[in-house]
C-alpha beads as a LAMMPS data file, in Angstrom:
LAMMPS data file: protein, C-alpha beads

351 atoms
350 bonds

1 atom types
1 bond types

-500.0 500.0 xlo xhi
-500.0 500.0 ylo yhi
-500.0 500.0 zlo zhi

Masses

1 110.0

Atoms # bond

1 1 1 -156.391 -189.315 276.435
2 1 1 -158.450 -186.855 278.725
3 1 1 -156.070 -187.752 282.127
4 1 1 -153.140 -186.042 281.185
5 1 1 -150.891 -186.983 284.187
6 1 1 -151.496 -190.846 283.148
7 1 1 -150.519 -190.344 279.942
8 1 1 -147.455 -188.570 280.987
9 1 1 -146.880 -191.730 282.718
10 1 1 -147.425 -194.081 280.375
11 1 1 -144.749 -192.168 277.707
12 1 1 -142.234 -192.462 280.755
13 1 1 -142.557 -195.834 280.959
14 1 1 -143.059 -196.849 277.226
15 1 1 -142.411 -194.176 274.738
16 1 1 -138.845 -194.983 273.100
17 1 1 -138.815 -198.574 274.254
18 1 1 -138.209 -201.258 272.311
19 1 1 -140.876 -204.095 272.124
20 1 1 -138.757 -206.395 273.947
21 1 1 -138.597 -204.862 277.212
22 1 1 -140.861 -205.962 279.378
23 1 1 -141.869 -205.064 283.144
24 1 1 -144.629 -207.474 284.573
25 1 1 -142.911 -210.501 286.102
26 1 1 -144.821 -213.141 284.121
27 1 1 -144.783 -211.817 280.874
28 1 1 -141.040 -210.743 281.568
29 1 1 -140.421 -214.967 281.714
30 1 1 -141.794 -215.374 278.271
31 1 1 -139.682 -212.459 277.006
32 1 1 -137.014 -213.655 277.917
33 1 1 -137.898 -217.050 276.070
34 1 1 -138.226 -214.771 272.621
35 1 1 -135.991 -212.004 272.960
36 1 1 -132.389 -213.204 272.227
37 1 1 -130.757 -210.583 271.286
38 1 1 -133.062 -206.611 272.074
39 1 1 -135.543 -206.108 269.932
40 1 1 -134.714 -209.647 267.684
41 1 1 -137.267 -212.328 268.342
42 1 1 -136.896 -215.802 267.276
43 1 1 -138.306 -216.192 263.803
44 1 1 -141.502 -218.839 264.231
45 1 1 -140.327 -220.460 260.776
46 1 1 -136.443 -220.196 260.887
47 1 1 -134.481 -223.406 261.848
48 1 1 -135.050 -227.075 261.951
49 1 1 -139.084 -227.744 263.159
50 1 1 -139.468 -229.845 266.547
51 1 1 -142.415 -230.287 268.801
52 1 1 -143.538 -226.821 270.381
53 1 1 -140.542 -225.502 268.949
54 1 1 -138.173 -227.568 271.915
55 1 1 -134.852 -228.389 271.551
56 1 1 -134.064 -231.210 269.671
57 1 1 -132.120 -233.647 271.912
58 1 1 -132.506 -237.348 269.851
59 1 1 -129.249 -238.018 271.271
60 1 1 -130.829 -238.046 274.857
61 1 1 -132.202 -242.018 274.786
62 1 1 -128.128 -242.986 274.827
63 1 1 -127.201 -241.146 277.675
64 1 1 -126.789 -242.316 281.195
65 1 1 -129.401 -239.291 282.449
66 1 1 -131.209 -238.874 279.982
67 1 1 -129.678 -235.127 279.415
68 1 1 -131.266 -234.068 282.187
69 1 1 -134.549 -234.346 281.002
70 1 1 -137.860 -234.069 282.581
71 1 1 -140.171 -234.215 279.571
72 1 1 -139.889 -235.685 276.156
73 1 1 -141.534 -234.932 273.322
74 1 1 -141.839 -238.183 270.649
75 1 1 -143.025 -238.536 267.388
76 1 1 -144.932 -242.057 266.326
77 1 1 -145.313 -241.893 262.666
78 1 1 -146.720 -245.308 262.522
79 1 1 -150.173 -245.999 261.254
80 1 1 -150.908 -249.719 260.490
81 1 1 -153.475 -250.145 262.742
82 1 1 -155.841 -248.092 261.158
83 1 1 -159.269 -249.494 259.763
84 1 1 -160.347 -246.418 257.472
85 1 1 -157.711 -243.748 255.362
86 1 1 -154.050 -244.309 256.140
87 1 1 -151.822 -241.075 256.496
88 1 1 -151.578 -240.562 260.696
89 1 1 -147.625 -241.768 260.298
90 1 1 -147.382 -238.345 258.958
91 1 1 -148.959 -236.592 261.852
92 1 1 -145.360 -235.819 263.726
93 1 1 -144.001 -234.222 260.871
94 1 1 -146.839 -232.233 260.276
95 1 1 -147.656 -230.951 263.950
96 1 1 -143.795 -230.020 263.974
97 1 1 -144.252 -227.512 261.199
98 1 1 -146.893 -225.503 263.387
99 1 1 -145.413 -222.471 264.054
100 1 1 -145.907 -219.981 267.339
101 1 1 -147.722 -222.278 270.001
102 1 1 -146.674 -221.307 273.298
103 1 1 -144.712 -220.398 274.982
104 1 1 -147.056 -218.437 277.105
105 1 1 -150.659 -220.356 278.515
106 1 1 -152.519 -217.298 278.851
107 1 1 -155.199 -218.669 280.649
108 1 1 -153.395 -220.987 283.668
109 1 1 -150.458 -218.062 283.364
110 1 1 -147.738 -220.724 282.858
111 1 1 -144.599 -220.303 280.508
112 1 1 -143.912 -224.530 280.887
113 1 1 -140.871 -224.679 279.107
114 1 1 -139.355 -221.942 281.773
115 1 1 -140.016 -224.495 284.622
116 1 1 -138.913 -227.968 283.320
117 1 1 -136.033 -228.915 281.187
118 1 1 -138.088 -230.330 277.690
119 1 1 -136.739 -231.411 274.263
120 1 1 -137.831 -232.693 271.052
121 1 1 -135.862 -236.391 271.079
122 1 1 -136.912 -237.809 267.446
123 1 1 -138.997 -240.750 266.534
124 1 1 -139.341 -243.760 268.074
125 1 1 -136.805 -246.549 266.017
126 1 1 -138.604 -249.131 264.382
127 1 1 -137.096 -252.017 263.138
128 1 1 -139.702 -252.473 260.125
129 1 1 -142.414 -250.514 258.255
130 1 1 -144.363 -253.212 257.535
131 1 1 -144.854 -255.404 260.707
132 1 1 -147.599 -253.762 262.957
133 1 1 -146.389 -256.202 265.796
134 1 1 -142.962 -255.873 266.093
135 1 1 -143.517 -251.722 266.177
136 1 1 -145.744 -252.021 269.117
137 1 1 -142.664 -253.984 270.647
138 1 1 -140.257 -251.451 269.403
139 1 1 -143.073 -248.759 271.105
140 1 1 -143.143 -250.308 274.497
141 1 1 -139.272 -250.968 274.610
142 1 1 -138.416 -247.605 273.881
143 1 1 -141.120 -245.913 276.460
144 1 1 -140.212 -248.182 279.560
145 1 1 -136.551 -246.498 278.661
146 1 1 -137.806 -243.158 279.132
147 1 1 -140.484 -243.999 282.122
148 1 1 -137.155 -246.000 283.711
149 1 1 -134.698 -242.475 282.850
150 1 1 -137.886 -240.455 285.349
151 1 1 -138.782 -238.570 282.227
152 1 1 -142.536 -237.889 281.518
153 1 1 -143.429 -238.830 277.437
154 1 1 -145.824 -236.702 275.558
155 1 1 -146.439 -238.041 271.969
156 1 1 -147.258 -237.651 268.426
157 1 1 -149.102 -240.044 266.750
158 1 1 -149.495 -241.872 264.148
159 1 1 -152.550 -243.917 264.539
160 1 1 -154.565 -244.364 268.228
161 1 1 -152.747 -248.556 268.615
162 1 1 -150.319 -246.620 269.658
163 1 1 -151.353 -245.653 273.114
164 1 1 -151.835 -249.316 273.783
165 1 1 -148.194 -249.885 273.743
166 1 1 -147.448 -246.840 275.515
167 1 1 -149.223 -247.851 278.552
168 1 1 -147.947 -251.021 278.942
169 1 1 -144.849 -248.371 280.084
170 1 1 -146.324 -245.826 281.886
171 1 1 -148.711 -248.343 283.784
172 1 1 -146.374 -251.101 284.221
173 1 1 -145.682 -250.404 288.155
174 1 1 -149.497 -248.873 288.878
175 1 1 -152.520 -249.216 286.033
176 1 1 -153.341 -245.705 285.389
177 1 1 -156.224 -243.638 284.832
178 1 1 -157.346 -242.181 281.838
179 1 1 -158.651 -238.597 279.860
180 1 1 -159.771 -239.914 276.678
181 1 1 -160.803 -237.420 274.498
182 1 1 -162.145 -238.833 271.393
183 1 1 -165.132 -239.962 269.082
184 1 1 -164.715 -243.438 269.374
185 1 1 -163.956 -245.593 272.922
186 1 1 -161.205 -247.763 270.930
187 1 1 -162.593 -250.523 272.828
188 1 1 -163.037 -253.417 270.791
189 1 1 -161.863 -256.854 270.245
190 1 1 -159.317 -258.605 267.952
191 1 1 -159.895 -258.159 264.087
192 1 1 -158.622 -260.468 261.056
193 1 1 -156.238 -261.545 263.316
194 1 1 -155.021 -258.270 264.213
195 1 1 -154.380 -257.280 268.386
196 1 1 -153.028 -254.134 267.535
197 1 1 -155.481 -252.071 265.506
198 1 1 -156.721 -248.495 266.465
199 1 1 -160.099 -249.235 267.223
200 1 1 -158.921 -251.663 270.381
201 1 1 -156.199 -250.485 272.393
202 1 1 -158.128 -249.966 275.801
203 1 1 -159.467 -252.829 275.997
204 1 1 -155.904 -254.612 275.433
205 1 1 -154.696 -251.589 278.013
206 1 1 -157.108 -253.094 280.657
207 1 1 -156.199 -256.450 280.426
208 1 1 -153.380 -256.424 280.500
209 1 1 -153.604 -254.551 283.987
210 1 1 -151.940 -251.210 283.137
211 1 1 -155.348 -248.754 282.619
212 1 1 -157.679 -248.732 285.562
213 1 1 -161.043 -248.732 283.832
214 1 1 -162.945 -247.113 286.705
215 1 1 -160.115 -244.422 286.574
216 1 1 -160.932 -243.738 282.904
217 1 1 -163.052 -241.050 281.497
218 1 1 -163.959 -241.159 277.466
219 1 1 -165.275 -237.506 275.882
220 1 1 -166.331 -236.928 272.900
221 1 1 -168.003 -240.106 272.077
222 1 1 -170.195 -240.892 269.144
223 1 1 -170.700 -242.554 265.404
224 1 1 -171.625 -245.768 263.919
225 1 1 -169.615 -247.578 265.947
226 1 1 -171.057 -247.708 269.299
227 1 1 -171.897 -251.390 269.458
228 1 1 -168.553 -252.394 269.504
229 1 1 -167.798 -250.650 272.671
230 1 1 -169.871 -252.631 275.469
231 1 1 -166.236 -253.169 276.830
232 1 1 -165.989 -249.699 278.453
233 1 1 -169.445 -250.008 279.871
234 1 1 -168.640 -253.538 281.519
235 1 1 -165.371 -252.551 282.954
236 1 1 -166.959 -249.277 284.576
237 1 1 -164.864 -246.693 281.929
238 1 1 -167.190 -243.587 282.491
239 1 1 -168.359 -242.442 278.768
240 1 1 -169.398 -238.828 277.707
241 1 1 -171.088 -238.889 273.950
242 1 1 -170.610 -235.772 272.056
243 1 1 -173.881 -234.799 272.099
244 1 1 -174.426 -234.595 276.066
245 1 1 -171.630 -231.892 275.858
246 1 1 -174.296 -229.492 275.476
247 1 1 -176.923 -230.251 277.698
248 1 1 -174.264 -230.897 280.689
249 1 1 -171.963 -227.843 280.023
250 1 1 -167.791 -228.390 280.292
251 1 1 -167.925 -227.142 283.830
252 1 1 -169.935 -230.362 284.667
253 1 1 -168.037 -232.320 282.743
254 1 1 -164.270 -231.342 284.135
255 1 1 -166.406 -231.748 287.541
256 1 1 -167.226 -235.649 286.626
257 1 1 -163.741 -236.336 285.136
258 1 1 -162.213 -235.071 288.619
259 1 1 -164.565 -237.324 290.782
260 1 1 -163.912 -240.510 287.810
261 1 1 -159.819 -239.881 287.873
262 1 1 -159.213 -239.093 291.409
263 1 1 -155.704 -237.911 292.752
264 1 1 -153.885 -240.839 291.022
265 1 1 -151.907 -241.173 288.022
266 1 1 -153.346 -239.932 285.087
267 1 1 -152.509 -240.876 281.378
268 1 1 -154.021 -238.392 278.716
269 1 1 -154.645 -239.616 275.698
270 1 1 -156.491 -237.513 272.594
271 1 1 -157.584 -238.341 268.809
272 1 1 -157.896 -235.297 266.652
273 1 1 -161.119 -237.067 265.404
274 1 1 -162.981 -235.870 268.710
275 1 1 -163.199 -232.630 266.898
276 1 1 -165.748 -231.906 264.967
277 1 1 -164.606 -232.286 260.798
278 1 1 -165.175 -228.528 260.922
279 1 1 -162.257 -227.950 262.716
280 1 1 -160.313 -231.306 262.130
281 1 1 -160.646 -232.594 258.389
282 1 1 -157.065 -234.530 258.351
283 1 1 -158.246 -237.210 259.985
284 1 1 -158.234 -240.919 259.139
285 1 1 -161.860 -241.955 260.679
286 1 1 -164.180 -238.263 261.096
287 1 1 -167.045 -238.086 262.488
288 1 1 -169.835 -235.581 262.010
289 1 1 -171.278 -234.086 265.463
290 1 1 -168.070 -233.306 267.302
291 1 1 -166.616 -231.310 270.013
292 1 1 -165.669 -227.577 269.193
293 1 1 -161.699 -226.928 269.780
294 1 1 -162.553 -223.766 272.644
295 1 1 -164.712 -227.084 273.961
296 1 1 -161.269 -229.138 274.223
297 1 1 -159.426 -226.725 275.399
298 1 1 -161.942 -225.243 278.061
299 1 1 -161.686 -229.471 279.143
300 1 1 -158.121 -229.491 279.480
301 1 1 -157.784 -226.257 281.022
302 1 1 -160.240 -226.795 283.450
303 1 1 -158.692 -229.989 284.380
304 1 1 -155.062 -229.074 284.873
305 1 1 -153.834 -229.838 288.580
306 1 1 -154.620 -233.635 287.880
307 1 1 -151.297 -236.140 288.194
308 1 1 -150.256 -236.039 284.654
309 1 1 -147.832 -238.636 284.067
310 1 1 -147.474 -238.526 280.151
311 1 1 -150.090 -237.818 277.211
312 1 1 -150.245 -237.974 273.484
313 1 1 -151.646 -236.749 270.470
314 1 1 -152.735 -239.129 267.819
315 1 1 -154.624 -239.638 264.283
316 1 1 -153.452 -236.200 262.516
317 1 1 -153.327 -237.224 258.647
318 1 1 -152.622 -233.993 257.325
319 1 1 -153.327 -234.604 253.103
320 1 1 -156.740 -234.461 254.003
321 1 1 -156.517 -231.213 254.945
322 1 1 -155.180 -228.345 252.660
323 1 1 -155.876 -225.622 255.606
324 1 1 -153.436 -227.087 258.526
325 1 1 -155.794 -226.347 261.004
326 1 1 -155.911 -230.491 262.152
327 1 1 -152.438 -230.151 262.903
328 1 1 -152.786 -226.805 264.292
329 1 1 -154.819 -228.069 266.765
330 1 1 -152.699 -230.841 267.750
331 1 1 -149.876 -228.550 268.281
332 1 1 -152.190 -226.769 270.760
333 1 1 -153.431 -229.480 272.433
334 1 1 -150.165 -231.196 272.876
335 1 1 -149.111 -227.859 274.371
336 1 1 -152.290 -228.091 277.179
337 1 1 -151.301 -231.527 278.185
338 1 1 -147.321 -230.696 278.280
339 1 1 -149.047 -227.862 280.678
340 1 1 -150.460 -230.154 282.894
341 1 1 -147.597 -232.573 282.786
342 1 1 -145.206 -229.273 284.217
343 1 1 -148.270 -228.958 286.829
344 1 1 -148.342 -232.366 287.559
345 1 1 -144.116 -232.934 287.980
346 1 1 -143.844 -229.400 289.933
347 1 1 -146.347 -230.944 292.722
348 1 1 -145.166 -234.520 292.639
349 1 1 -141.259 -232.525 293.664
350 1 1 -143.665 -230.026 296.509
351 1 1 -142.419 -226.973 294.267

Bonds

1 1 1 2
2 1 2 3
3 1 3 4
4 1 4 5
5 1 5 6
6 1 6 7
7 1 7 8
8 1 8 9
9 1 9 10
10 1 10 11
11 1 11 12
12 1 12 13
13 1 13 14
14 1 14 15
15 1 15 16
16 1 16 17
17 1 17 18
18 1 18 19
19 1 19 20
20 1 20 21
21 1 21 22
22 1 22 23
23 1 23 24
24 1 24 25
25 1 25 26
26 1 26 27
27 1 27 28
28 1 28 29
29 1 29 30
30 1 30 31
31 1 31 32
32 1 32 33
33 1 33 34
34 1 34 35
35 1 35 36
36 1 36 37
37 1 37 38
38 1 38 39
39 1 39 40
40 1 40 41
41 1 41 42
42 1 42 43
43 1 43 44
44 1 44 45
45 1 45 46
46 1 46 47
47 1 47 48
48 1 48 49
49 1 49 50
50 1 50 51
51 1 51 52
52 1 52 53
53 1 53 54
54 1 54 55
55 1 55 56
56 1 56 57
57 1 57 58
58 1 58 59
59 1 59 60
60 1 60 61
61 1 61 62
62 1 62 63
63 1 63 64
64 1 64 65
65 1 65 66
66 1 66 67
67 1 67 68
68 1 68 69
69 1 69 70
70 1 70 71
71 1 71 72
72 1 72 73
73 1 73 74
74 1 74 75
75 1 75 76
76 1 76 77
77 1 77 78
78 1 78 79
79 1 79 80
80 1 80 81
81 1 81 82
82 1 82 83
83 1 83 84
84 1 84 85
85 1 85 86
86 1 86 87
87 1 87 88
88 1 88 89
89 1 89 90
90 1 90 91
91 1 91 92
92 1 92 93
93 1 93 94
94 1 94 95
95 1 95 96
96 1 96 97
97 1 97 98
98 1 98 99
99 1 99 100
100 1 100 101
101 1 101 102
102 1 102 103
103 1 103 104
104 1 104 105
105 1 105 106
106 1 106 107
107 1 107 108
108 1 108 109
109 1 109 110
110 1 110 111
111 1 111 112
112 1 112 113
113 1 113 114
114 1 114 115
115 1 115 116
116 1 116 117
117 1 117 118
118 1 118 119
119 1 119 120
120 1 120 121
121 1 121 122
122 1 122 123
123 1 123 124
124 1 124 125
125 1 125 126
126 1 126 127
127 1 127 128
128 1 128 129
129 1 129 130
130 1 130 131
131 1 131 132
132 1 132 133
133 1 133 134
134 1 134 135
135 1 135 136
136 1 136 137
137 1 137 138
138 1 138 139
139 1 139 140
140 1 140 141
141 1 141 142
142 1 142 143
143 1 143 144
144 1 144 145
145 1 145 146
146 1 146 147
147 1 147 148
148 1 148 149
149 1 149 150
150 1 150 151
151 1 151 152
152 1 152 153
153 1 153 154
154 1 154 155
155 1 155 156
156 1 156 157
157 1 157 158
158 1 158 159
159 1 159 160
160 1 160 161
161 1 161 162
162 1 162 163
163 1 163 164
164 1 164 165
165 1 165 166
166 1 166 167
167 1 167 168
168 1 168 169
169 1 169 170
170 1 170 171
171 1 171 172
172 1 172 173
173 1 173 174
174 1 174 175
175 1 175 176
176 1 176 177
177 1 177 178
178 1 178 179
179 1 179 180
180 1 180 181
181 1 181 182
182 1 182 183
183 1 183 184
184 1 184 185
185 1 185 186
186 1 186 187
187 1 187 188
188 1 188 189
189 1 189 190
190 1 190 191
191 1 191 192
192 1 192 193
193 1 193 194
194 1 194 195
195 1 195 196
196 1 196 197
197 1 197 198
198 1 198 199
199 1 199 200
200 1 200 201
201 1 201 202
202 1 202 203
203 1 203 204
204 1 204 205
205 1 205 206
206 1 206 207
207 1 207 208
208 1 208 209
209 1 209 210
210 1 210 211
211 1 211 212
212 1 212 213
213 1 213 214
214 1 214 215
215 1 215 216
216 1 216 217
217 1 217 218
218 1 218 219
219 1 219 220
220 1 220 221
221 1 221 222
222 1 222 223
223 1 223 224
224 1 224 225
225 1 225 226
226 1 226 227
227 1 227 228
228 1 228 229
229 1 229 230
230 1 230 231
231 1 231 232
232 1 232 233
233 1 233 234
234 1 234 235
235 1 235 236
236 1 236 237
237 1 237 238
238 1 238 239
239 1 239 240
240 1 240 241
241 1 241 242
242 1 242 243
243 1 243 244
244 1 244 245
245 1 245 246
246 1 246 247
247 1 247 248
248 1 248 249
249 1 249 250
250 1 250 251
251 1 251 252
252 1 252 253
253 1 253 254
254 1 254 255
255 1 255 256
256 1 256 257
257 1 257 258
258 1 258 259
259 1 259 260
260 1 260 261
261 1 261 262
262 1 262 263
263 1 263 264
264 1 264 265
265 1 265 266
266 1 266 267
267 1 267 268
268 1 268 269
269 1 269 270
270 1 270 271
271 1 271 272
272 1 272 273
273 1 273 274
274 1 274 275
275 1 275 276
276 1 276 277
277 1 277 278
278 1 278 279
279 1 279 280
280 1 280 281
281 1 281 282
282 1 282 283
283 1 283 284
284 1 284 285
285 1 285 286
286 1 286 287
287 1 287 288
288 1 288 289
289 1 289 290
290 1 290 291
291 1 291 292
292 1 292 293
293 1 293 294
294 1 294 295
295 1 295 296
296 1 296 297
297 1 297 298
298 1 298 299
299 1 299 300
300 1 300 301
301 1 301 302
302 1 302 303
303 1 303 304
304 1 304 305
305 1 305 306
306 1 306 307
307 1 307 308
308 1 308 309
309 1 309 310
310 1 310 311
311 1 311 312
312 1 312 313
313 1 313 314
314 1 314 315
315 1 315 316
316 1 316 317
317 1 317 318
318 1 318 319
319 1 319 320
320 1 320 321
321 1 321 322
322 1 322 323
323 1 323 324
324 1 324 325
325 1 325 326
326 1 326 327
327 1 327 328
328 1 328 329
329 1 329 330
330 1 330 331
331 1 331 332
332 1 332 333
333 1 333 334
334 1 334 335
335 1 335 336
336 1 336 337
337 1 337 338
338 1 338 339
339 1 339 340
340 1 340 341
341 1 341 342
342 1 342 343
343 1 343 344
344 1 344 345
345 1 345 346
346 1 346 347
347 1 347 348
348 1 348 349
349 1 349 350
350 1 350 351
């Protein structure tokens, strides 16, 4: 280094100082979460795995104050509603196994875990592994308990049918808008006597009066099932196909989404099959020609500031992905939705 004075200042500040010593106020807040004993850092592979490495509080739903939680991370290991390859019931376990997600969001300059009290409260307690209808009754009842306690639910599925029953809880008092990133619109009708399948939760949600279609935007849509989704157009949803993303550009889509979603409550639902199978092969209904993981992150970060009242990541079927990249992408997206939820919580509180 040619500037000797600068070098001496750097030596005085950093030489002989352990990695756990951080001076920048924002970075210091992150370090305090990671370093518990001087230079010793929390091992990412140690202890029981939880969603986003959050504390494990399965007792929270039974406590009068829900353990004082602001945000509950929940697994929904149910995939009885799939139309193609099964396996999304293993999604929550796969996402829990991903290490090193957060705690710092470098684009948003956020440390969400330091702003709110959040915990992994375990999985939805299902009465039957065989009955699709009773599973949805259980989901609706469990989430109404969470929402009734004033806690924001962030979930990992499971197949996409779970979102319809979650919306019955978060949209019960006022229909929610929805930021929906997916390869499929999921607005088709009843098939083979089954109402609760992953191809139709959002038709159900609109007809149940818990989802506002005119405040719903669906991004990344593609594939051969377009003919099944006329309900999206008829009800007033905004649909942006995957092939439009290149021409429009992500900033224009962000602006369009803000116009559609407005200032009202928004639920965020992310299906990993929105990503091209090159990025996320571990899913039940892959569609070629999808979004990149970087495009999805740019979208979510650009939409921080929406009034997010809940969200989910669904359709991770880890057995189709030997690399674990699909679960890794899902965990990162869950973290981004966590950040969006924290920003919204602070705004509602006037922080």
